[in-house]
Every structure is written in structure tokens, then in C-alpha cells.
C-alpha positions in Angstrom: 26.1 7.1 -20.1 22.7 7.7 -18.7 21.8 10.2 -16.0 21.2 7.1 -13.8 23.6 4.4 -15.0 22.2 1.8 -12.7 18.6 1.0 -12.3 16.8 2.9 -9.5 17.5 1.0 -6.3 14.8 -1.2 -4.8 15.3 -2.4 -1.3 12.7 -5.1 -1.8 15.4 -7.1 -3.7 17.9 -6.8 -0.9 16.1 -9.5 1.1 14.3 -12.7 0.0 10.6 -12.7 -0.4 9.2 -14.1 2.8 6.4 -16.6 2.9 4.2 -17.4 5.9 1.9 -20.4 5.4 2.7 -20.3 1.7 1.8 -16.7 1.0 1.5 -13.3 2.6 -1.7 -11.5 2.0 -1.3 -8.0 0.6 -3.7 -6.6 3.2 -1.1 -7.3 6.0 1.3 -4.8 4.4 -0.8 -1.7 4.2 1.2 1.5 5.0 -1.2 3.1 7.4 0.9 6.2 7.7 0.4 6.8 4.0 -3.4 6.7 4.6 -3.5 8.7 7.8 -1.5 11.6 6.5 -3.9 12.5 3.7 -6.8 12.1 6.0 -5.3 14.5 8.5 -4.5 17.0 5.8 -8.1 16.7 4.4 -9.6 17.3 7.9 -7.4 20.4 8.3 -8.5 21.5 4.8 -12.2 21.1 5.8 -11.7 23.4 8.8 -9.9 26.0 6.7 -12.5 25.9 4.0 -15.2 26.4 6.6 -13.3 29.3 8.1 -13.0 31.0 4.8 -16.6 30.5 3.6 -18.8 30.3 6.7 -19.8 34.0 6.9 -21.1 34.2 3.4 -21.9 30.6 2.4 -22.5 28.7 5.7 -21.6 25.0 5.4 -22.2 24.8 1.6 -18.6 24.4 0.5 -17.4 22.4 3.4 -20.2 19.9 2.9 -19.4 19.4 -0.7 -15.7 19.0 0.1 -16.5 16.5 2.8 -18.5 14.4 0.2 -15.5 14.5 -2.1 -13.2 13.3 0.7 -15.5 10.4 1.4 -15.7 9.5 -2.3 -11.9 9.8 -2.6 -11.4 7.5 0.4 -13.8 4.9 -1.1 -12.0 5.2 -4.5 -8.6 4.8 -2.7 -9.6 1.5 -1.1 -11.0 0.2 -4.4 -7.7 1.0 -6.1 -5.8 -0.7 -3.2 -7.9 -3.9 -3.7 -6.8 -4.4 -7.4 -3.2 -5.6 -8.1 -1.5 -2.6 -9.6 0.7 -4.8 -11.8 -2.3 -5.4 -14.1 -1.7 -1.9 -15.3 1.7 -2.8 -16.6 0.1 -4.5 -19.6 -3.1 -2.4 -19.9 -1.6 1.0 -19.6 -2.5 1.9 -23.2 -6.2 1.4 -22.4 -5.9 3.8 -19.4 -4.2 6.4 -21.6 -6.6 6.1 -24.5 -9.6 6.3 -22.1 -8.3 9.6 -20.8 -8.1 11.3 -24.2 -11.9 11.6 -25.0 -12.4 13.3 -21.6 -9.7 15.9 -22.4 -11.1 16.5 -25.9 -14.7 16.3 -24.8 -14.4 19.1 -22.2 -13.2 21.4 -24.9 -16.5 20.9 -26.7 -19.0 20.2 -23.9 -17.2 21.6 -20.9 -18.3 24.5 -18.7 -16.3 27.7 -18.9 -15.3 29.6 -15.8 -12.9 32.5 -15.4 -11.3 32.0 -18.8 -10.9 28.2 -18.5 -13.0 25.5 -20.1 -11.9 22.6 -18.0 -15.0 21.2 -16.3 -17.9 19.0 -17.1 -21.0 20.3 -15.4 -23.1 17.3 -14.2 -26.1 18.8 -12.3 -24.8 20.5 -9.2 -21.4 18.7 -9.6 -18.3 19.5 -11.6 -15.7 17.0 -12.9 -12.3 18.2 -14.0 -10.7 15.7 -16.4 -7.2 17.2 -16.1 -6.9 16.0 -12.5 -7.5 12.4 -13.6 -5.2 12.9 -16.6 -2.2 13.4 -14.2 -2.6 9.8 -12.9 -3.2 8.4 -16.4 0.0 10.0 -17.7 2.0 8.6 -14.8 0.6 5.1 -15.4 1.3 5.3 -19.2 4.8 6.6 -18.9 5.6 4.0 -16.1 4.2 1.2 -18.2 6.1 2.2 -21.4 9.4 2.8 -19.6 9.0 -0.5 -17.7 8.6 -2.3 -21.0 11.8 -0.7 -22.4 13.9 -0.5 -19.3 17.6 -0.1 -20.0 16.9 0.6 -23.7 15.4 4.1 -23.7 16.9 5.2 -27.0 16.0 8.5 -28.8 13.1 7.0 -30.7 11.5 5.5 -27.5 12.2 8.7 -25.7 10.3 10.6 -28.4 7.3 8.3 -27.7 7.5 9.1 -24.0 7.5 12.8 -24.8 4.5 12.4 -27.0 2.7 10.5 -24.2 3.1 13.6 -22.1 2.8 16.2 -24.8 -0.6 15.2 -26.1 -2.5 15.6 -22.8 -0.3 18.7 -22.0 -1.5 20.3 -25.2 -5.1 19.5 -24.6 -4.9 20.8 -21.1 -3.3 24.1 -22.4 -6.2 24.4 -24.8 -8.4 24.4 -21.7 -6.4 27.4 -20.4 -5.2 25.2 -17.5 -1.6 26.1 -17.3 -1.1 24.7 -13.8 -2.2 21.2 -14.6 0.1 21.3 -17.7 3.0 22.2 -15.5 2.2 19.3 -13.1 2.1 16.7 -15.9 5.4 18.0 -17.3 7.1 17.8 -14.0 5.9 14.3 -13.3 7.0 13.2 -16.8 10.5 14.7 -16.3 10.9 13.1 -12.9 10.0 9.7 -14.2 12.4 10.0 -17.2 15.2 10.9 -14.8 14.5 7.7 -12.8 14.3 5.7 -16.0 17.9 6.5 -16.9 17.6 9.1 -19.6 20.9 9.9 -21.3 22.4 13.3 -20.5 22.5 14.5 -24.1 18.8 13.6 -24.5 17.9 15.6 -21.4 19.8 18.6 -22.9 17.8 18.2 -26.1 14.5 18.1 -24.1 15.4 21.2 -22.2 16.2 23.1 -25.4 12.8 21.9 -26.9 11.0 23.1 -23.8 12.8 26.5 -24.0 11.8 26.7 -27.7 8.2 26.0 -26.7 8.2 28.8 -24.1 9.6 31.2 -26.7 7.0 30.1 -29.2 4.2 30.5 -26.7 5.3 34.1 -25.9 5.8 35.0 -29.5 2.4 33.6 -30.5 0.7 35.6 -27.8 -0.5 32.6 -25.7 1.5 33.8 -22.7 0.5 37.4 -23.2 -1.8 39.4 -21.0 -3.1 37.9 -17.7 -1.2 34.6 -18.3 2.2 36.3 -18.5 1.2 38.5 -15.6 0.5 35.5 -13.4 3.9 34.0 -14.2 5.9 37.1 -13.6 4.1 39.1 -10.8 5.9 37.2 -8.0 9.2 38.7 -9.1 7.9 42.2 -8.1 9.1 42.8 -4.6 7.0 45.9 -3.9 4.5 45.7 -1.1 2.1 48.5 -2.2 -1.3 46.8 -2.0 -3.7 48.6 -4.2 -6.8 47.7 -6.2 -5.3 49.7 -9.1 -2.7 47.0 -9.5 -3.3 44.0 -11.8 -5.6 41.3 -10.4 -2.8 38.9 -10.0 -0.6 41.4 -8.2 -3.5 42.4 -5.9 -4.2 38.7 -5.1 -0.6 37.8 -4.3 -0.1 40.9 -2.2 -3.2 40.2 -0.1 -2.2 36.6 0.3 1.2 37.5 1.5 -0.3 40.1 3.9 -2.7 37.5 5.3 0.1 35.0 5.9 2.4 37.6 7.5 -0.4 38.9 9.8 -0.6 35.5 11.5 2.7 36.0 13.3 4.0 33.1 15.4 0.7 31.6 16.7 -1.9 33.2 14.5 -4.9 35.3 15.2 -7.0 32.3 16.3 -9.2 29.9 14.5 -12.1 31.7 12.8 -10.7 35.0 13.9 -8.5 35.9 10.9 -9.3 39.5 10.0 -8.6 39.3 6.2 -10.3 35.9 6.1 -13.5 37.1 7.7 -13.6 40.2 5.5 -12.9 38.2 2.3 -9.9 40.2 1.3 -8.0 37.3 -0.2 -9.6 36.2 -3.6 -10.0 32.5 -4.3 -9.1 31.8 -0.7 -10.9 28.5 -0.4 -9.2 27.1 -3.5 -5.8 28.5 -4.7 -5.0 30.5 -1.6 -6.2 28.1 1.2 -2.8 28.2 2.9 -3.4 31.9 3.7 -6.1 30.8 6.1 -3.6 28.6 7.9 -1.0 31.3 8.0 -3.4 34.0 9.3 -5.3 32.0 11.8 -2.8 29.4 13.0 0.4 31.4 12.4 3.9 30.1 11.8 3.3 27.2 14.1 0.2 26.0 12.2 1.9 26.5 8.8 4.9 24.6 10.0 2.7 21.7 11.1 1.0 21.5 7.8 4.3 21.6 5.9 5.6 18.9 8.2 2.7 16.7 7.4 3.3 17.2 3.7 7.0 16.4 4.2 6.2 13.2 5.9 3.8 12.3 3.1 6.5 12.9 0.5 9.0 10.9 2.5 6.5 7.9 2.7 6.1 8.1 -1.1 9.8 8.1 -1.7 10.4 5.2 0.7 7.7 3.1 -1.0 9.4 3.8 -4.4 12.6 2.2 -2.9 10.7 -0.8 -1.6 8.8 -1.6 -4.8 9.3 -5.1 -6.1 9.3 -4.0 -9.7 10.4 -1.0 -11.8 6.9 -0.2 -12.8 5.9 0.3 -9.2 9.0 2.5 -8.6 8.1 4.7 -11.5 4.5 5.0 -10.5 5.5 6.1 -7.0 8.0 8.6 -8.3 5.4 10.1 -10.6 2.9 10.5 -7.8 5.6 11.9 -5.5 6.5 14.5 -8.2 2.8 15.5 -8.6 2.3 15.9 -4.8 5.6 17.6 -4.0 5.4 20.1 -6.9 1.8 21.1 -6.1 2.7 21.6 -2.5 5.8 23.7 -3.2 4.1 25.7 -5.9 0.9 26.4 -4.0 2.5 27.4 -0.7 5.2 29.4 -2.6 2.4 31.2 -4.5 0.8 32.2 -1.2 4.1 33.5 0.0 4.9 35.3 -3.3 8.0 33.3 -4.1 6.4 31.3 -6.9 4.2 32.4 -9.8 0.4 32.1 -9.7 -0.6 29.0 -11.7 -3.9 27.9 -10.2 -2.5 24.7 -8.8 -4.4 23.4 -5.8 -2.9 22.4 -2.5 -3.4 18.6 -2.3 -6.2 17.5 0.0 -6.7 21.0 1.4 -7.9 23.2 -1.5 -11.6 23.2 -2.3 -12.2 21.1 -5.4 -13.7 17.6 -5.5 -11.9 16.4 -8.6 -8.5 17.3 -7.2 -9.2 15.6 -3.8 -10.6 12.4 -5.4 -7.8 12.1 -8.0 -5.1 12.6 -5.3 -6.7 10.0 -3.1 -6.7 7.6 -6.0 -3.0 8.3 -6.6 -2.3 7.6 -2.9 -4.2 4.3 -3.2 -2.1 3.4 -6.2 1.2 3.9 -4.2 -0.3 2.0 -1.2 -1.0 -0.8 -3.6 2.7 -0.9 -4.6 3.7 -1.1 -0.9 1.1 -3.9 -0.2 2.4 -6.2 -2.9 6.1 -5.6 -2.5 6.7 -9.3 -1.4 4.5 -11.0 -4.0 
């Protein structure tokens, strides 16, 4: 018996497809809530980025982020205009097109802080791993749709390879966070696809063996292992003699805690102004929210993310086909895991993995790719009656 014996429920089949004057146009079924929520989060992110960088960099970072948000919105609307079901047959092209980017960045990419994960194009940077998350979701959704109800061991192995190849290439870039995100999305989609219980046990054992091999080979030694285990240290002795990761997480937790109930006030965060939290505009952007807007501001941000995840889940139920359901669940897994991991990292309850906070962390590639993913899910909702 599979983990899910029956196909994932789709409410769209519970009622007949309506027709008005022969056909309902897709544009009349846009989920505006799914569009407004990312825009609101992006606007909050712009304010937080400005707050964390204005004293030393002026408007440099916020301007670049604003451009990325605009590009992401344009890309989202373009994705919405093309019927997503075309990807059901052409998913191999999407997957194959992704691979040269992941390989190319290992040869031609720019290196920064131990990771070689970006193409430097003039003043701009492009991170292929962000786009690869969407490509893997499309590929696994397409393959599982084609073999729905017949996901035997051989076909499961193919699905694993579809995820393992980009994960391996991303790990070679020293981007452990993106590798985790791709793996979580793949597992979530397999669960929805009805993977058998014994097959899931085998996959878990293989994953455990991979972790043991990574530790034994030395890949997870040094700073990598430190980033994954520092959060388990409950001491609060903030000192620059500690490891860089321990210092970062301690300062992040201190900044969030100093905000109290209502925060120190926008642009008045002490640690934010003094630059005590490293990588604050990227990995630790939530610390600005915690310090300057307090528990209330942090709760509002988390509520917006919760609403976004709920909309993604709801659309997965409404999808008119299994491919759409899997795409929505893959995007949901990406967004939900990144939010949980990033905020948990800032509060020292999750390991430091360099995973950005969707729509809020500084980083053009992440913002654009996530907007494209939202456009894909909106596309599923728009065409649920056709």
C-alpha cells in the first residue's frame, strides 16, 4: 500500500466545469490574494533592507532589490499568461536546459565566501541554483504525472535521479542550503504522488548513508559542520572568540530578543545601526524585523507567510489535474521550508544554511525565481475550470 492510497484530492472535480458563453477566460480566475501577499512581503523586505544598509551604503542595496522585485513581477505575469499544462509534455526540455547552467557556474562562476554559485554579468549576479529549484519541481511533477498510480521502484529511482543530479551539482558549488530545499521539495512531491512506505524507508536509509559518507569524507567538516551544529549550543556567551557561526547566531538572537513586544522603532534598532549582525540584509533579514518592529512586527510577517502557504495549499486542492497539484505542492514545500529554516536560524532553533527568506532577503535571483514560482501556481488556479 502506498503512503497515499488514493490520489491527492482535487476539489475541482467535485463540481462540473462551468461555462459562460461557451468558455470562461483564465484571466477571470486569478487568485489576487496570492499576488498581493508576495508584494506585501517584498515591500516589507525593501524597508528592512534599507534599514540594515542605509548608514553605510545609502540606497544602493534597496534600489537593486527593487529592480529585482519589478523584474520578478513582470516574469510572474508572463508565466501566468502561458498555459502551465504545456509543461506536462515539455518538462524534459526544462530539466535539460537547467543542467548547463549548474555545470557552467562551476567553471565560469564567481566565487564568494567559499561558494562558487553565481554568474557575474557586469554589475549583476545570477544564481542558477534558485532557478533549478523550479526546474526540478516541474520535472518531478511531469514525470510523476505521466506515471501516476504506477510509481514502482524503477520509476522511483528515476525520480530520485532527477533530484540527485542538481543536488550534487549544487553541493559542488558549496551551496548546502539550496541542496536542502531541492531535497525537501522532491520528498514532498513523492509523498503526494503515493510513494510506497517501504520505498520511503529505503530512501531515508540512503539519505542517512549519504550524510554519513559526507561526514566521513570530510565534506561536512570544518565550517560546514559548525553551521549545522552550532544551533544546538544553548549558551548565550556572545564573544568574538567564538566560531564565526556561533557569533552570528548569538548576535542574531540577541537582536531579535532586544525588540521586545513592539520593537525599538523603525530605523532605530541599536544592533542594526551598528552593524553587529553579519549578513543582516541577506540571511538574517528577520533580525531587523525582530529588533525594530518587535514581537508584533514579527508576528505580522509570519502571519503573511502563513496566509501565503495556505493559499498555495488551497490551490493544490483546486487543481484540475495531478500535474498542477504536484507543482503547487513543490512550490509550497520550497516556500514553507525556506521560511521555517530562515526564521528558525535567526532564533537559533535551526542550523545556519544560508537559505534566504522568500521575498524579503536581499538577492535578486531568489526574488525573481520565487515570483516565477508564484506565477506558476497562479497559472494552475486560473485554469482550474478548463
